[in-house]
N, C-alpha and C positions, 0 to 999 in steps of 0.2 A: 547484579543483574547485568548480563552480556549483551553486546551491542551486533545484532548479523547482520546489519545492514549493509549492502551490496555482496553478500555471501551469495554463491549459487549451490543450494542445499537438494542434497538427493538422502533419499529415503529410502532402504530397502527393508521392503516386509512390511505388510498391511496386519489386518486385524485389529483388536484393540489398542495394542501399543503403537504401532504404524499410524493410526489414526488421532491418536493424541500428538503425535508428533509434528500430522498438518495442521492441527488445529494450533498447537504452539506458535508456529514458523507465521500462520496466517494471522493470530492475531499482533504478531509485530512487526505484519507488513512485508514478508518475505512470502513468496508462493515458492513454498519445495514442488520437484517433480520427485515421483513414486515409481520404482523397480519392486517385482514380484515376479518371483523365478515359475510362481503358479499360474496355470492359465486362468483358473477362477478363484483369486483369492479371496477369503472373509473380509467383508469390507468395503469392498470394491463400490456398490452400491451407493455409501454413503458420502464418496469421495465429494467434494465440493467439485463444480465445474469447471472451476478457473485453474485445477490443478490436474497438469500430464500427468502420463501413466503409459509407462512400457511392461507386457506379460510375457511369461512362457520364459525368460532369460533374463540374462543380466542385459543393459544399455553398456556398451564398454566407451564411446563417445561420453555419454552422458557423465561415466562415472569420472573418466581422465579428466574431462572439464569441470568439477567439481570442485569449492574450496572445501567445502564440509559434506562428511557422507554419516549420515546416520542409522545403523544397523539395529535392525529386531535381534532379539535374543538367539531366537532360531535359526540366525544365519550364520553359516561358517565365516570365520575370518581369515581363512587359509587358502581360501581362492586365490586365483592367481590375478584376475583383476584388480582382486583389492588389494594384493601384496603391490603391484605394481602401483595402483593409485597411492600408497601409503610411502612409496619409495619417491613419487613425483612431488611429495610435501602436502597430500591432500589429506585433512583430518578426519578421521573417522572414530567415532564416539557410539554410545547408546544414551537412551533417554534418561538413565539415572544419572548420567554426566548431565544432561540438561538439568536436569531438577536441580543436581547438587551447586550447580553455579548462580541457581536464582533464590534458592532458600538463606536466611538467615536465624530460622527459629530453632534450636536442639533437635537431633536426628540421632534416633537407637537403631542400630544398623545390625541385622541378624542372618546370619550363614550358618551352612552346616550341608552335609550331607541328609542326615536325619534330623527331622523337629523342628525344621524351622515354621511352617505354619501353625502349629501347636504353640511354640513359644513364642508367637507372633501376639496371636490370638490372645494369650494368655495376659500379656504385658498391658496389651491394649487395653481389656479389661480392667486391670489394676490400676491405669491410667484414667480412666474413665471414671472410675471409684472417686478418686481424687476431687473429679470436676474438672477436668481440665482437656479443653476443646482441641482432640487429637486427627490428625490423620493416618493412615494404615492402607500402605501401598506397596508397589511392587509386585514379585514373583506369586503372591497369591493370587492377582489375577485383577487387580485396579491399579491401573496405569500410574507411577507417579507423579507424573504431568499433569493429571486430572485435578489434582489436589491443589496447585498454583491459583486459582481460583476465589481463594479462601484464606483468611490468614488462621492457622492453626500453633497452637503454643507448643506445641512437639509433633515430631514427625516418627512415625514406625515404620522402617523398610523392612520387608522381605527378601534379601537378596542372593539371587541364584548366581552361581561361578558364570553363567556365559553372562549376566550383565555386570560383573567385577572386571570381566576383559575388558571392557569398554567404558572404564569408571574410573577419572582420575583427579578430580575434585572435591571426593567425599570427605568429610571432615565429621565424622562423627563424633556425640558427646559421650555414647557407649557404643562400643562394636564388640561382638560376639560370635566365635566359632563354635558350635555345638559341637561336634565331631569332623572326622573328614575321614572318610572310607572309600574303597575304589567306586567310582561312578563319572558317567560320560566318557568313558576312554575312548571310542568313537571320535570325539571331537578333541582329543588329547593326546596327541600320538607320542609325546615325550614321556607319557605314562602318570604316575602317583603322583612325582614331583611337579610335573608344569600341573597338574591341577590343584595339586597343595599351594601351588606360586600362586595360582588365580584365587584361592580362598584366602590366603593371606591379605590381601589387596585391602580388605574392609578393615585393618586395624593401621593401615597408615595416615596418619594426621588425625587419629582417633586419639580422643581425650583420656578414656579408660577402656580399657581393653579388659574382657571375660574372656578365660579359658578354661577348657578341660582339662582338669589336673590329671585324668585317667587315658589323655589322648595327647601325646607329647608333639601334635603335629598343628596344634593349636594354641599352642604358645608365640607369642606375635616375634616374630624376626626384624619388623621396624623399630626403631626407637620414637622419642619424642613424647611418649603418652606420660600422663600425669602418673598414674596407676595403672597396677594388673588385679584384678580379683580372680580367684578360682573356686570352681564347684567340680565334686567329684563323688559319686555314689559310695564307694567303699573307702574314701580317701581322709582318713582321719588331717592332715597338712592342709587342707584345702578349705578355703574359706569359708564354703560351705557345701555342707558334707549328710548324711545318714549317717546314722549313730543305731544299733540296733540297745536297748533300755528298756529293761523289766519287760521283756517280753514283747514288747513294739518297737516298731521303728518311728525314731524320730529324726524332724528335719535340723541338723543343727545351721544356724547363722552365724558367724561370728564368735564363736566358743556358749552361744546361746541356744535352748531348747525351746524354738520357736512353735513346732507343729507336730501331735503324734499323727502320724500317715493313717492313722485307723479311720480318722476325721474326714480324711478325702473319699469321694465317690470313686476316685479309680485307683487302685492298689498295682503299681505293678513298676518295674523296674525301670521303661521307660518315660513312666509320668512322674517317678520320682525324679529323675533327671532335668524333663521340662520343669518342673516345680522348683528344682535347685536355681536353674538358671535363670527363668523368670525373678524368683527374689531376688538374687544376686541385682540384676538389671534395676529391678525399685528402689532397692537400697542406696543404688548411686543418685536416684532424685528426690533420696529421703521421704520415700512414702511411707506414711504408718504402716506398721506391721499389722496393725488389727483391720487395715484395707486388703493389703495383699494376702493375709492368711485368710482371708473372707474367701476372695477369688480362686485360692488357692482349692478351699472345699467343696466349693459348688459345682466345679467345673467337673464336666462328666465326658469331654474326649471331642475330638474333630470327628465328621461325617468323614469314611473312609480310610480310618486309622482305628486298626483293632476295636471295629466295632459292631457289636452283636447284634443283626437285622433283624434274624428269624430265628424262634426256638420251637419244636414241635415234635412230639414222639419223641423227645429226650435227646435228640440230635440242635445240635447249635451250628448255625452257619456266619460264618465273620468275614465283613468287607475290611480288610486291608491293602486296597485297591491301590493306595498312597505308597505302599513297599515298592518303589521302582527300582531300587539297586538289591546286593546282596544282603548288605549289614542290616537293613530296614527287616529281610524277611527273617533273618536270622533272630532279631529280637523278639519279632512277635511268635516265632516259634519258642522260644526262651521264657515266654511270660506266658505262656499256657499251662493251664493246670489237669493233665490229661488222664480221663480215666477209661477211653473206649480207643478207639481207631483214629487217628488225624488224616484225613485227607485231605491234602496240599495242591492246592492248583496253582502252578507256576507257570507264565508264558510272555510273549511279547518280545519286544526289541530288546535283547540284553546289553545293545550300545558296548559289545566288544568286552563286557566282565568277564571277571575269573568267578566261574560257577564253582567251583571246587572244593569252598570252604562249606558247602552245603552238603556236601556229602557225608558228611563223620556225622550231622545232627539225625538225617533221614535214616542211616543206620540205626544210630542211637534210640529215637523214637519209633522204630517201624513201620515210618509212614508210607500212606501211599499215595503215591504220584502220580498228576496227571499233568499231562504236559500240550500246551497249546500256543498256536501261533510263529511268528517271524524264526523263532530261537526254540522251538517245541523240540524238534529232532534233536538236538543240543543240549538241551535239561534233559531228554529222556536217559542220557548217559550217566544221570546221577543216581537212578534208581538200579535196582537187579531186578529182582522178583514181581514189586511191586509198581508197575509204572504204565500207564496208558496214555498213546499218543493222540491227539485229536487235533482238527485243524481250528475250531475255537472254542474259543470257553464255554459257549452255552451247549455244545456237544460233551463236553465234559461234565458240565453240571447234570447233564441227563443221565450220564453213566453211572454217577456217584450218589444220584437221587435212586438208584436201585439196589445201590451196594449198602447203605448206610444200614444201622442199627441203633438200640437205645446208647445212651453218652457217646455219641463218636460226636465230632469235629469235622465240619467243613470249612478251610479257611484258603481263601483267597488274597494270597501273598503272592503277587507275582514275580517280583525281584527284578522288572522288567518295565522300561516305557509302555503304553499303552497304544504310542502313535502309529504301530502299523495298524492295527486294526478297529481302533475306536479316534475319537476327538480328542481323548484326554482323562488322565486316571479316573475322573471324577466320573465319565459317561462309563468307563467301565465298571466304575462302582454301582451306580445307580442300575445298570443293566444286571449286575449281581442278585444288587437285592431283589429287583423286579422275579427273577427267576427263583431265587431262595425261596421266596413267598407262594411262586406258583407250584413250583417240583414238590416243595417240604410240606405239602397239606398232608 
């Protein structure tokens, strides 16, 4: 536990993460100052009156006179004033770093471009099945610092690259990178390599590393771990892999056939990978297979991730709003069984991603494309004959509803962040679900 007495603390960014940081310091007798570049940030009404705040811009004087700056994940670290503060000796960290300095119970740390939330939920259900008192937080929407008021036996943290950028003291019992593909390039001017190095920080000081055998970027670059475990869907050399046997797919754990995939509620490549990685994590903690496999069989998927939300007149409406990058959308398309036309909705803030890899799929499956939002016009370049540009997602859905016929699939898998037009990908997904039921009647 760190002593922050005498520290001049400035917190940048409100919302649930910023408020959790405020409460953390107040509980330790430190009154921080708060900055938010938004004029009306969420959480401002919940800020205690003793805490001074500055809205609408950075307060350079506060930042340069601080001894500790705590930034929320959404704050860019390459702002000139933050660079100047860092050079002058001011420590800049995030909430995960504050958390890592406080806890002594073991941590499972999970990151990756796609699948983080699903694997976090899977492993948490498995661990809870043993009867352990487990705290789950991080990028899933629960601030890690909110867990400090209770004594947990194990912590499970979903950690984004932005959070890893400001984390230095994390010592995970088990750390996993599920995959790495181009994402958030607007925050990483150094391109994929800079993003990859950010993800790799999760392995630093970890006891056990878990890597994707089919993704060399997930192989640990740091030494010091006790051992490394691998998973891979069609990689026999991986410790955990998939094998086709007598007409069925089987999950293999360290050369043992442990689960016939036909027993799972969701049968898709994405969920096979998620199951393999969750099983690898649970075995590190010696959780009986009778518990872990039961959870894998009962799991029916996450909301907003390839979720069938409505079906009527033979038309299926699928909510994959959580697909905020190209790789996630590619996976969603490849896992569909198509007998009609696929109406694919793309749009939002592409974060400077390269969308060109989607061209082959769109041509291969003769997809009808509907593009909307900030990068809608750019996305229309992926289609040729069957492409429509609208301003909003709802406008696109109105058009789609007039064009669908039996056996068609309407897929919202945007390949983009939602923040240009929605509060979150969840808000976008709920909106899609509501209007799918309205229009699809």
